[in-house]
C-alpha positions in Angstrom: -0.2 0.0 0.0 1.2 3.5 -0.8 0.1 6.9 0.5 -0.3 10.0 -1.5 1.6 13.1 -0.1 -0.3 16.1 -1.3 2.5 18.5 -0.3 4.9 16.6 -2.6 2.5 15.7 -5.2 3.6 12.0 -5.7 3.3 8.8 -3.8 5.3 7.6 -0.9 5.8 4.0 0.5 3.6 3.2 3.5 5.3 3.7 6.8 7.6 6.4 5.7 7.6 9.5 8.0 6.9 12.7 6.2 10.3 14.5 5.5 8.9 17.7 7.0 7.9 15.9 10.1 11.5 14.5 10.8 13.2 17.8 9.8 11.3 20.0 12.3 13.1 18.9 15.3 16.4 18.9 13.5 16.1 22.6 12.6 15.2 23.6 16.3 18.6 22.2 17.6 21.3 24.7 18.7 23.2 23.6 15.4 20.9 25.7 13.4 23.2 28.6 13.1 26.1 26.4 12.0 23.8 24.7 9.6 23.0 27.9 7.8 26.8 28.7 7.7 27.4 25.4 6.0 24.6 25.6 3.8 25.7 29.0 2.5 29.3 27.6 2.0 27.8 24.8 -0.1 25.8 27.2 -2.2 29.1 28.9 -3.1 31.0 25.7 -3.5 28.7 24.4 -6.3 29.2 27.7 -8.0 25.9 28.7 -9.0 22.5 29.3 -7.2 20.6 26.1 -6.9 18.6 25.2 -9.8 15.0 23.9 -10.0 14.2 20.4 -11.4 11.5 21.3 -14.1 12.7 21.0 -17.7 14.8 18.3 -19.3 16.4 19.2 -22.5 13.7 20.5 -24.9 14.7 23.6 -26.6 13.4 27.0 -24.7 9.9 27.9 -26.2 9.5 31.0 -28.2 7.3 32.6 -25.4 9.5 31.7 -22.6 12.8 32.8 -24.2 11.7 35.4 -26.5 14.6 37.5 -27.7 17.2 35.3 -25.6 18.5 33.6 -28.7 18.0 36.3 -31.2 20.2 39.3 -30.3 19.0 42.5 -32.2 21.4 45.3 -33.2 20.9 48.2 -31.0 23.5 50.2 -33.1 25.8 49.5 -35.9 28.5 46.9 -34.9 26.7 46.0 -31.7 24.2 43.3 -30.6 21.9 43.0 -27.5 21.5 40.0 -25.5 19.2 39.2 -22.6 21.0 37.5 -19.7 19.4 35.1 -17.1 18.6 38.1 -14.9 16.4 39.7 -17.5 19.2 42.3 -18.2 19.5 43.8 -21.7 23.4 43.7 -22.2 25.0 45.5 -25.2 28.2 44.0 -26.7 30.2 44.7 -29.7 29.2 42.3 -32.3 31.9 39.5 -32.5 32.9 38.4 -36.2 33.1 34.5 -36.3 36.8 33.8 -37.2 37.9 37.1 -36.5 41.5 37.5 -35.8 40.9 40.2 -33.0 41.1 38.2 -29.8 38.5 38.8 -27.1 39.5 39.2 -23.5 37.0 37.2 -21.3 37.0 37.0 -17.5 35.0 34.2 -15.8 33.7 34.5 -12.2 32.3 31.1 -12.1 33.6 27.5 -12.8 30.5 26.6 -14.8 31.1 29.7 -17.1 34.7 28.8 -17.3 33.8 25.3 -18.5 31.3 26.8 -21.1 34.1 29.0 -22.6 36.6 26.2 -22.9 34.0 23.8 -24.4 33.6 26.6 -27.1 37.2 26.5 -27.9 37.7 29.9 -26.2 40.5 28.9 -23.7 43.1 31.2 -25.3 40.8 34.3 -24.9 40.2 33.8 -21.3 42.4 36.1 -19.3 41.0 35.6 -15.7 39.1 33.2 -13.7 37.8 32.7 -10.1 39.7 30.6 -7.6 37.6 27.6 -8.1 37.8 27.2 -11.9 39.9 24.1 -12.1 38.5 22.5 -15.1 39.9 21.9 -17.8 43.5 21.7 -16.3 44.4 24.8 -18.5 41.9 26.9 -16.4 43.8 26.2 -13.3 46.9 28.1 -14.8 45.0 31.3 -15.6 45.4 34.5 -13.5 42.9 34.4 -10.4 40.6 37.3 -9.9 39.4 36.4 -6.5 37.0 33.9 -4.9 33.6 32.9 -6.3 31.7 35.3 -4.1 34.6 37.8 -3.5 35.7 38.9 -7.0 38.4 41.6 -7.0 37.0 44.3 -9.2 40.5 45.9 -9.3 42.2 42.7 -10.7 39.5 42.4 -13.2 39.7 45.9 -14.4 43.5 45.5 -14.8 42.9 42.5 -17.3 40.9 44.9 -19.5 38.2 42.5 -20.2 35.8 42.9 -23.4 33.4 40.4 -21.5 32.8 39.2 -18.0 30.6 36.0 -17.2 29.2 35.6 -13.7 26.0 34.3 -12.0 23.2 35.8 -10.2 25.2 36.1 -7.1 27.4 38.7 -8.9 24.7 41.1 -9.4 25.7 43.2 -6.5 29.0 44.0 -8.4 27.1 45.4 -11.4 27.3 49.1 -10.6 31.1 48.8 -10.3 31.3 47.1 -13.7 29.0 49.7 -15.2 31.3 52.6 -14.0 34.2 50.8 -15.6 32.1 50.2 -18.8 32.9 46.5 -18.6 29.9 44.4 -20.1 28.7 41.5 -17.8 26.4 38.5 -18.6 24.8 36.8 -15.8 24.2 33.0 -16.2 21.7 31.4 -13.8 20.2 28.5 -15.6 16.9 27.0 -13.9 17.4 23.6 -15.3 19.0 21.4 -17.8 17.3 23.2 -20.6 18.7 26.5 -19.1 22.1 25.1 -19.3 21.8 24.5 -23.1 20.4 28.0 -23.4 23.4 29.4 -21.7 25.8 27.8 -23.8 24.2 29.0 -26.9 23.9 32.6 -25.5 27.7 32.5 -24.7 28.3 31.4 -28.2 26.4 34.3 -29.7 28.2 36.9 -27.3 31.6 35.5 -28.4 31.1 34.7 -32.1 31.2 30.8 -31.7 27.7 30.1 -32.4 28.5 27.0 -34.6 30.7 25.5 -31.8 27.9 26.3 -29.3 25.2 24.6 -31.4 27.7 21.5 -31.7 28.1 21.3 -27.8 24.3 21.4 -27.3 23.5 18.9 -29.9 26.0 16.6 -28.3 24.5 17.0 -24.9 21.1 16.5 -26.1 22.2 13.3 -27.9 23.7 11.8 -24.8 21.0 12.7 -22.5 18.5 11.1 -25.0 20.5 7.9 -25.1 20.4 7.7 -21.3 16.5 8.6 -21.2 16.0 5.8 -23.8 17.5 3.2 -21.5 15.9 4.6 -18.3 12.4 4.7 -19.9 12.7 0.7 -20.4 12.5 0.6 -16.2 9.1 1.1 -14.9 9.1 4.3 -12.6 8.0 2.2 -9.6 11.0 -0.1 -10.0 13.8 2.5 -10.3 16.1 2.6 -7.3 15.7 4.9 -4.2 18.7 7.2 -4.1 20.2 9.1 -1.0 22.6 11.8 -1.9 24.6 13.2 1.0 25.4 16.8 0.4 27.0 17.3 4.0 27.9 15.0 6.6 27.7 17.2 9.9 24.8 17.8 10.2 23.5 15.3 7.6 22.2 17.4 4.7 20.7 15.9 1.3 19.4 17.2 -2.0 15.9 18.4 -2.0 13.5 17.6 -4.8 13.9 20.9 -6.6 17.7 21.0 -6.4 20.1 20.5 -9.6 21.3 17.4 -8.0 18.0 15.8 -7.7 17.2 16.6 -11.2 20.3 14.8 -12.4 19.5 11.8 -10.2 15.9 11.7 -11.9 17.4 11.8 -15.4 19.7 9.1 -14.5 17.1 6.7 -13.5 16.9 7.1 -9.6 14.3 8.3 -7.2 15.2 10.6 -4.5 14.3 9.5 -1.1 14.0 13.2 -0.1 11.3 13.9 -2.8 9.0 15.4 -0.2 11.5 17.7 1.5 11.1 21.4 1.5 14.1 23.4 0.5 17.0 22.7 -1.8 19.4 21.3 0.7 17.6 20.3 3.8 18.9 18.7 7.1 17.9 14.9 7.3 18.2 12.7 10.3 20.1 9.4 10.4 16.8 7.7 11.5 14.9 8.8 8.5 17.6 7.7 6.0 17.5 4.2 7.7 13.8 4.3 7.6 13.7 5.1 3.8 16.3 2.4 3.3 17.8 3.7 0.0 19.0 1.2 -2.6 21.9 3.5 -3.7 23.9 6.2 -1.5 26.0 8.8 -3.2 28.2 11.4 -1.8 30.6 14.1 -3.3 34.3 13.2 -3.5 36.4 16.0 -2.0 39.9 16.2 -0.8 41.2 16.6 2.8 41.9 14.4 5.8 38.2 14.9 7.0 36.7 13.9 3.6 34.0 11.3 3.8 34.7 7.9 2.5 32.7 4.8 1.7 34.1 3.0 4.6 33.3 5.9 7.1 29.8 6.1 5.8 29.2 2.4 6.0 30.4 2.3 9.5 27.8 4.6 10.9 25.7 3.1 13.6 22.6 1.4 12.2 23.5 2.0 8.6 24.5 -1.8 8.2 20.8 -2.3 7.8 20.4 -0.1 4.8 19.9 -2.0 1.5 22.6 0.1 -0.4 25.1 -0.9 2.4 24.2 -4.5 2.5 24.6 -4.5 -1.4 27.8 -2.5 -1.7 26.2 0.2 -3.5 27.6 3.2 -1.8 29.6 5.5 -4.1 31.5 8.7 -4.2 31.2 11.0 -7.2 33.3 13.9 -8.5 31.8 17.0 -6.6 32.5 19.3 -9.4 31.1 17.2 -12.0 27.7 16.9 -10.3 27.2 20.3 -9.0 28.2 22.4 -11.9 25.6 23.4 -14.4 27.8 23.5 -17.4 28.8 21.5 -20.6 29.7 18.5 -18.6 25.9 17.9 -17.5 25.6 15.0 -19.9 28.7 13.3 -18.5 27.3 13.8 -14.9 24.0 12.0 -15.8 25.9 9.2 -17.5 28.0 8.7 -14.4 25.0 8.9 -12.2 23.2 6.4 -14.3 26.2 4.0 -14.3 26.0 4.0 -10.4 22.4 4.0 -10.0 21.4 1.5 -12.9 24.8 -0.1 -13.9 23.1 -1.7 -16.9 22.3 1.8 -18.5 24.9 4.2 -17.4 27.7 3.7 -20.0 27.8 6.0 -23.0 27.9 4.5 -26.4 
């Protein structure tokens, strides 16, 4: 027998405690202040504001994205683009194949990855401290942290374009004073990622490359989808993704990570949670008995490992632990809304549904 959770809009197994019931007491603990601090840190670590799990990969509709993919000339030799914050941004019209190099600064790892995917690595003159992929990005001049860019360092690089996220909107007045054009990227879903790749392509004169990257992502996601669709929704594995270990935090139903889990063929045990990255109790995880447990792989002596996770009291009862289906996954790969999104879904699918995950 299954119950229907009106708040979540989907069914839940009989006997499961509502997620909101078990988190209420956790959020009243003295650790709340610390939780907020950790949550903010994680939000910065993933490099972009958390995304909602709405669309998958269809191209944006003409009504929803009107004007976004069709820049119009505001003046001779200029084009106008609308960024993800709804801002009209005027840029010099780039000529595809032009010998004149651009000077681009990226304030987010996801934006850096887009630029390199479009073949613009040689024209990137500065990046944030967390931009580490591809390897060449790590060698570029750093312009500060993700949330603390140095306007002075950026200005010294004389950029023709700066790419940031919604979290960089507070710096716009300073960029405006310096007459530095800024595009803010904040994709709401996977479809939004594809849109942002194309808009960066238009802004930089690499439309053909952008279209090719988008086509490749769509193709790879479709292959995974076709395999996942062969498995009835009611038979897909339940997945617990551990965002943070002290206190335990997981990925809520509207988070970017939860969307990737769904695309990969899994069912998020926190489907009825409120918030993108809520606290969850060990008891509730044991009760919901996930078939697969995933966590982000990070470096450091305090980093979580499979062995540490499996050794937690009571966790030996969990199906994922019994079956040896506890896996770490590259934290950057799963958290960055950029051109590696298809690779992230393929890797997740390989772990969640081993028979469906490999790309072909």
